[in-house]
Chimera marker file (.cmm) of the C-alpha trace (Angstrom):
<marker_set name="trace">
<marker id="1" x="104.675" y="126.862" z="90.647" r="1" g="1" b="0" radius="0.5"/>
<marker id="2" x="106.663" y="124.597" z="92.909" r="1" g="1" b="0" radius="0.5"/>
<marker id="3" x="108.485" y="121.726" z="91.232" r="1" g="1" b="0" radius="0.5"/>
<marker id="4" x="108.478" y="118.828" z="93.685" r="1" g="1" b="0" radius="0.5"/>
<marker id="5" x="110.711" y="116.265" z="92.003" r="1" g="1" b="0" radius="0.5"/>
<marker id="6" x="111.745" y="114.679" z="88.721" r="1" g="1" b="0" radius="0.5"/>
<marker id="7" x="111.022" y="111.110" z="87.671" r="1" g="1" b="0" radius="0.5"/>
<marker id="8" x="112.862" y="110.215" z="84.472" r="1" g="1" b="0" radius="0.5"/>
<marker id="9" x="111.692" y="112.666" z="81.820" r="1" g="1" b="0" radius="0.5"/>
<marker id="10" x="108.700" y="113.743" z="83.945" r="1" g="1" b="0" radius="0.5"/>
<marker id="11" x="108.425" y="116.613" z="86.394" r="1" g="1" b="0" radius="0.5"/>
<marker id="12" x="105.939" y="116.533" z="89.255" r="1" g="1" b="0" radius="0.5"/>
<marker id="13" x="104.661" y="119.911" z="90.446" r="1" g="1" b="0" radius="0.5"/>
<marker id="14" x="101.841" y="122.090" z="91.826" r="1" g="1" b="0" radius="0.5"/>
<marker id="15" x="100.230" y="125.101" z="90.185" r="1" g="1" b="0" radius="0.5"/>
<marker id="16" x="100.432" y="127.980" z="92.668" r="1" g="1" b="0" radius="0.5"/>
<marker id="17" x="96.848" y="129.107" z="92.002" r="1" g="1" b="0" radius="0.5"/>
<marker id="18" x="95.215" y="125.767" z="92.896" r="1" g="1" b="0" radius="0.5"/>
<marker id="19" x="95.485" y="125.801" z="96.691" r="1" g="1" b="0" radius="0.5"/>
<marker id="20" x="91.703" y="125.889" z="97.057" r="1" g="1" b="0" radius="0.5"/>
<marker id="21" x="91.480" y="122.412" z="95.487" r="1" g="1" b="0" radius="0.5"/>
<marker id="22" x="92.170" y="119.113" z="97.257" r="1" g="1" b="0" radius="0.5"/>
<marker id="23" x="95.825" y="118.075" z="97.339" r="1" g="1" b="0" radius="0.5"/>
<marker id="24" x="97.032" y="116.954" z="93.915" r="1" g="1" b="0" radius="0.5"/>
<marker id="25" x="100.015" y="117.027" z="91.590" r="1" g="1" b="0" radius="0.5"/>
<marker id="26" x="100.535" y="117.606" z="87.910" r="1" g="1" b="0" radius="0.5"/>
<marker id="27" x="102.955" y="115.624" z="85.755" r="1" g="1" b="0" radius="0.5"/>
<marker id="28" x="104.429" y="116.787" z="82.457" r="1" g="1" b="0" radius="0.5"/>
<marker id="29" x="107.303" y="115.873" z="80.184" r="1" g="1" b="0" radius="0.5"/>
<marker id="30" x="110.360" y="118.101" z="80.834" r="1" g="1" b="0" radius="0.5"/>
<marker id="31" x="108.475" y="121.326" z="81.756" r="1" g="1" b="0" radius="0.5"/>
<marker id="32" x="105.207" y="122.512" z="83.299" r="1" g="1" b="0" radius="0.5"/>
<marker id="33" x="102.284" y="122.416" z="80.884" r="1" g="1" b="0" radius="0.5"/>
<marker id="34" x="98.527" y="122.860" z="80.892" r="1" g="1" b="0" radius="0.5"/>
<marker id="35" x="98.460" y="119.527" z="79.028" r="1" g="1" b="0" radius="0.5"/>
<marker id="36" x="99.475" y="117.349" z="81.942" r="1" g="1" b="0" radius="0.5"/>
<marker id="37" x="98.510" y="114.367" z="84.024" r="1" g="1" b="0" radius="0.5"/>
<marker id="38" x="96.717" y="115.238" z="87.245" r="1" g="1" b="0" radius="0.5"/>
<marker id="39" x="96.664" y="112.944" z="90.266" r="1" g="1" b="0" radius="0.5"/>
<marker id="40" x="94.584" y="113.394" z="93.415" r="1" g="1" b="0" radius="0.5"/>
<marker id="41" x="96.169" y="112.303" z="96.707" r="1" g="1" b="0" radius="0.5"/>
<marker id="42" x="93.709" y="110.654" z="99.117" r="1" g="1" b="0" radius="0.5"/>
<marker id="43" x="93.686" y="110.740" z="102.937" r="1" g="1" b="0" radius="0.5"/>
<marker id="44" x="95.110" y="107.222" z="103.076" r="1" g="1" b="0" radius="0.5"/>
<marker id="45" x="97.965" y="108.010" z="100.669" r="1" g="1" b="0" radius="0.5"/>
<marker id="46" x="96.457" y="106.491" z="97.558" r="1" g="1" b="0" radius="0.5"/>
<marker id="47" x="96.815" y="108.159" z="94.177" r="1" g="1" b="0" radius="0.5"/>
<marker id="48" x="93.874" y="108.612" z="91.782" r="1" g="1" b="0" radius="0.5"/>
<marker id="49" x="94.269" y="109.714" z="88.182" r="1" g="1" b="0" radius="0.5"/>
<marker id="50" x="92.106" y="112.819" z="87.667" r="1" g="1" b="0" radius="0.5"/>
<marker id="51" x="92.929" y="113.377" z="83.993" r="1" g="1" b="0" radius="0.5"/>
<marker id="52" x="95.435" y="112.619" z="81.277" r="1" g="1" b="0" radius="0.5"/>
<marker id="53" x="95.567" y="115.719" z="79.095" r="1" g="1" b="0" radius="0.5"/>
<marker id="54" x="99.143" y="114.752" z="78.204" r="1" g="1" b="0" radius="0.5"/>
<marker id="55" x="98.042" y="111.505" z="76.492" r="1" g="1" b="0" radius="0.5"/>
<marker id="56" x="100.657" y="109.466" z="78.335" r="1" g="1" b="0" radius="0.5"/>
<marker id="57" x="100.377" y="105.692" z="77.922" r="1" g="1" b="0" radius="0.5"/>
<marker id="58" x="98.694" y="103.572" z="80.598" r="1" g="1" b="0" radius="0.5"/>
<marker id="59" x="101.974" y="101.727" z="81.170" r="1" g="1" b="0" radius="0.5"/>
<marker id="60" x="103.783" y="105.004" z="81.929" r="1" g="1" b="0" radius="0.5"/>
<marker id="61" x="100.867" y="106.253" z="84.051" r="1" g="1" b="0" radius="0.5"/>
<marker id="62" x="101.148" y="103.143" z="86.209" r="1" g="1" b="0" radius="0.5"/>
<marker id="63" x="104.864" y="103.727" z="86.817" r="1" g="1" b="0" radius="0.5"/>
<marker id="64" x="104.351" y="107.427" z="87.528" r="1" g="1" b="0" radius="0.5"/>
<marker id="65" x="101.434" y="106.678" z="89.862" r="1" g="1" b="0" radius="0.5"/>
<marker id="66" x="103.554" y="104.218" z="91.865" r="1" g="1" b="0" radius="0.5"/>
<marker id="67" x="106.324" y="106.789" z="92.168" r="1" g="1" b="0" radius="0.5"/>
<marker id="68" x="103.912" y="109.475" z="93.348" r="1" g="1" b="0" radius="0.5"/>
<marker id="69" x="102.315" y="107.033" z="95.821" r="1" g="1" b="0" radius="0.5"/>
<marker id="70" x="105.749" y="106.427" z="97.335" r="1" g="1" b="0" radius="0.5"/>
<marker id="71" x="106.131" y="110.193" z="97.872" r="1" g="1" b="0" radius="0.5"/>
<marker id="72" x="102.699" y="111.173" z="99.246" r="1" g="1" b="0" radius="0.5"/>
<marker id="73" x="104.029" y="112.166" z="102.681" r="1" g="1" b="0" radius="0.5"/>
<marker id="74" x="106.528" y="114.499" z="101.033" r="1" g="1" b="0" radius="0.5"/>
<marker id="75" x="103.889" y="115.861" z="98.624" r="1" g="1" b="0" radius="0.5"/>
<marker id="76" x="101.437" y="116.604" z="101.447" r="1" g="1" b="0" radius="0.5"/>
<marker id="77" x="104.192" y="118.261" z="103.498" r="1" g="1" b="0" radius="0.5"/>
<marker id="78" x="105.118" y="120.471" z="100.535" r="1" g="1" b="0" radius="0.5"/>
<marker id="79" x="101.454" y="121.278" z="99.864" r="1" g="1" b="0" radius="0.5"/>
<marker id="80" x="101.036" y="122.443" z="103.477" r="1" g="1" b="0" radius="0.5"/>
<marker id="81" x="104.191" y="124.565" z="103.274" r="1" g="1" b="0" radius="0.5"/>
<marker id="82" x="103.085" y="126.196" z="100.029" r="1" g="1" b="0" radius="0.5"/>
<marker id="83" x="99.323" y="126.580" z="100.575" r="1" g="1" b="0" radius="0.5"/>
<marker id="84" x="99.045" y="126.489" z="104.371" r="1" g="1" b="0" radius="0.5"/>
<marker id="85" x="96.245" y="123.927" z="104.566" r="1" g="1" b="0" radius="0.5"/>
<marker id="86" x="95.336" y="120.624" z="102.985" r="1" g="1" b="0" radius="0.5"/>
<marker id="87" x="92.061" y="118.997" z="102.008" r="1" g="1" b="0" radius="0.5"/>
<marker id="88" x="91.606" y="115.657" z="100.277" r="1" g="1" b="0" radius="0.5"/>
<marker id="89" x="89.638" y="114.444" z="97.264" r="1" g="1" b="0" radius="0.5"/>
<marker id="90" x="88.484" y="111.463" z="99.341" r="1" g="1" b="0" radius="0.5"/>
<link id1="1" id2="2" r="1" g="1" b="0" radius="0.2"/>
<link id1="2" id2="3" r="1" g="1" b="0" radius="0.2"/>
<link id1="3" id2="4" r="1" g="1" b="0" radius="0.2"/>
<link id1="4" id2="5" r="1" g="1" b="0" radius="0.2"/>
<link id1="5" id2="6" r="1" g="1" b="0" radius="0.2"/>
<link id1="6" id2="7" r="1" g="1" b="0" radius="0.2"/>
<link id1="7" id2="8" r="1" g="1" b="0" radius="0.2"/>
<link id1="8" id2="9" r="1" g="1" b="0" radius="0.2"/>
<link id1="9" id2="10" r="1" g="1" b="0" radius="0.2"/>
<link id1="10" id2="11" r="1" g="1" b="0" radius="0.2"/>
<link id1="11" id2="12" r="1" g="1" b="0" radius="0.2"/>
<link id1="12" id2="13" r="1" g="1" b="0" radius="0.2"/>
<link id1="13" id2="14" r="1" g="1" b="0" radius="0.2"/>
<link id1="14" id2="15" r="1" g="1" b="0" radius="0.2"/>
<link id1="15" id2="16" r="1" g="1" b="0" radius="0.2"/>
<link id1="16" id2="17" r="1" g="1" b="0" radius="0.2"/>
<link id1="17" id2="18" r="1" g="1" b="0" radius="0.2"/>
<link id1="18" id2="19" r="1" g="1" b="0" radius="0.2"/>
<link id1="19" id2="20" r="1" g="1" b="0" radius="0.2"/>
<link id1="20" id2="21" r="1" g="1" b="0" radius="0.2"/>
<link id1="21" id2="22" r="1" g="1" b="0" radius="0.2"/>
<link id1="22" id2="23" r="1" g="1" b="0" radius="0.2"/>
<link id1="23" id2="24" r="1" g="1" b="0" radius="0.2"/>
<link id1="24" id2="25" r="1" g="1" b="0" radius="0.2"/>
<link id1="25" id2="26" r="1" g="1" b="0" radius="0.2"/>
<link id1="26" id2="27" r="1" g="1" b="0" radius="0.2"/>
<link id1="27" id2="28" r="1" g="1" b="0" radius="0.2"/>
<link id1="28" id2="29" r="1" g="1" b="0" radius="0.2"/>
<link id1="29" id2="30" r="1" g="1" b="0" radius="0.2"/>
<link id1="30" id2="31" r="1" g="1" b="0" radius="0.2"/>
<link id1="31" id2="32" r="1" g="1" b="0" radius="0.2"/>
<link id1="32" id2="33" r="1" g="1" b="0" radius="0.2"/>
<link id1="33" id2="34" r="1" g="1" b="0" radius="0.2"/>
<link id1="34" id2="35" r="1" g="1" b="0" radius="0.2"/>
<link id1="35" id2="36" r="1" g="1" b="0" radius="0.2"/>
<link id1="36" id2="37" r="1" g="1" b="0" radius="0.2"/>
<link id1="37" id2="38" r="1" g="1" b="0" radius="0.2"/>
<link id1="38" id2="39" r="1" g="1" b="0" radius="0.2"/>
<link id1="39" id2="40" r="1" g="1" b="0" radius="0.2"/>
<link id1="40" id2="41" r="1" g="1" b="0" radius="0.2"/>
<link id1="41" id2="42" r="1" g="1" b="0" radius="0.2"/>
<link id1="42" id2="43" r="1" g="1" b="0" radius="0.2"/>
<link id1="43" id2="44" r="1" g="1" b="0" radius="0.2"/>
<link id1="44" id2="45" r="1" g="1" b="0" radius="0.2"/>
<link id1="45" id2="46" r="1" g="1" b="0" radius="0.2"/>
<link id1="46" id2="47" r="1" g="1" b="0" radius="0.2"/>
<link id1="47" id2="48" r="1" g="1" b="0" radius="0.2"/>
<link id1="48" id2="49" r="1" g="1" b="0" radius="0.2"/>
<link id1="49" id2="50" r="1" g="1" b="0" radius="0.2"/>
<link id1="50" id2="51" r="1" g="1" b="0" radius="0.2"/>
<link id1="51" id2="52" r="1" g="1" b="0" radius="0.2"/>
<link id1="52" id2="53" r="1" g="1" b="0" radius="0.2"/>
<link id1="53" id2="54" r="1" g="1" b="0" radius="0.2"/>
<link id1="54" id2="55" r="1" g="1" b="0" radius="0.2"/>
<link id1="55" id2="56" r="1" g="1" b="0" radius="0.2"/>
<link id1="56" id2="57" r="1" g="1" b="0" radius="0.2"/>
<link id1="57" id2="58" r="1" g="1" b="0" radius="0.2"/>
<link id1="58" id2="59" r="1" g="1" b="0" radius="0.2"/>
<link id1="59" id2="60" r="1" g="1" b="0" radius="0.2"/>
<link id1="60" id2="61" r="1" g="1" b="0" radius="0.2"/>
<link id1="61" id2="62" r="1" g="1" b="0" radius="0.2"/>
<link id1="62" id2="63" r="1" g="1" b="0" radius="0.2"/>
<link id1="63" id2="64" r="1" g="1" b="0" radius="0.2"/>
<link id1="64" id2="65" r="1" g="1" b="0" radius="0.2"/>
<link id1="65" id2="66" r="1" g="1" b="0" radius="0.2"/>
<link id1="66" id2="67" r="1" g="1" b="0" radius="0.2"/>
<link id1="67" id2="68" r="1" g="1" b="0" radius="0.2"/>
<link id1="68" id2="69" r="1" g="1" b="0" radius="0.2"/>
<link id1="69" id2="70" r="1" g="1" b="0" radius="0.2"/>
<link id1="70" id2="71" r="1" g="1" b="0" radius="0.2"/>
<link id1="71" id2="72" r="1" g="1" b="0" radius="0.2"/>
<link id1="72" id2="73" r="1" g="1" b="0" radius="0.2"/>
<link id1="73" id2="74" r="1" g="1" b="0" radius="0.2"/>
<link id1="74" id2="75" r="1" g="1" b="0" radius="0.2"/>
<link id1="75" id2="76" r="1" g="1" b="0" radius="0.2"/>
<link id1="76" id2="77" r="1" g="1" b="0" radius="0.2"/>
<link id1="77" id2="78" r="1" g="1" b="0" radius="0.2"/>
<link id1="78" id2="79" r="1" g="1" b="0" radius="0.2"/>
<link id1="79" id2="80" r="1" g="1" b="0" radius="0.2"/>
<link id1="80" id2="81" r="1" g="1" b="0" radius="0.2"/>
<link id1="81" id2="82" r="1" g="1" b="0" radius="0.2"/>
<link id1="82" id2="83" r="1" g="1" b="0" radius="0.2"/>
<link id1="83" id2="84" r="1" g="1" b="0" radius="0.2"/>
<link id1="84" id2="85" r="1" g="1" b="0" radius="0.2"/>
<link id1="85" id2="86" r="1" g="1" b="0" radius="0.2"/>
<link id1="86" id2="87" r="1" g="1" b="0" radius="0.2"/>
<link id1="87" id2="88" r="1" g="1" b="0" radius="0.2"/>
<link id1="88" id2="89" r="1" g="1" b="0" radius="0.2"/>
<link id1="89" id2="90" r="1" g="1" b="0" radius="0.2"/>
</marker_set>
């Protein structure tokens, strides 16, 4: 599972078995976890919260979302390198 970058105590990553889904990232505290945030990346570079299984506060989600939004070009590039193709949630 490719780790993309770190933001404070959070890691942003892909699961290697999810390439058939639209481009998205997971966010967890310190290490990958099935209890994570999941954000969809849209065609226009917006970020949409898909779920919050990590129970992270709305204030933190907003900061994380802004950070991910600033990195969407990089995220999409890494998705293409890892999975070979990209589709979007919307």
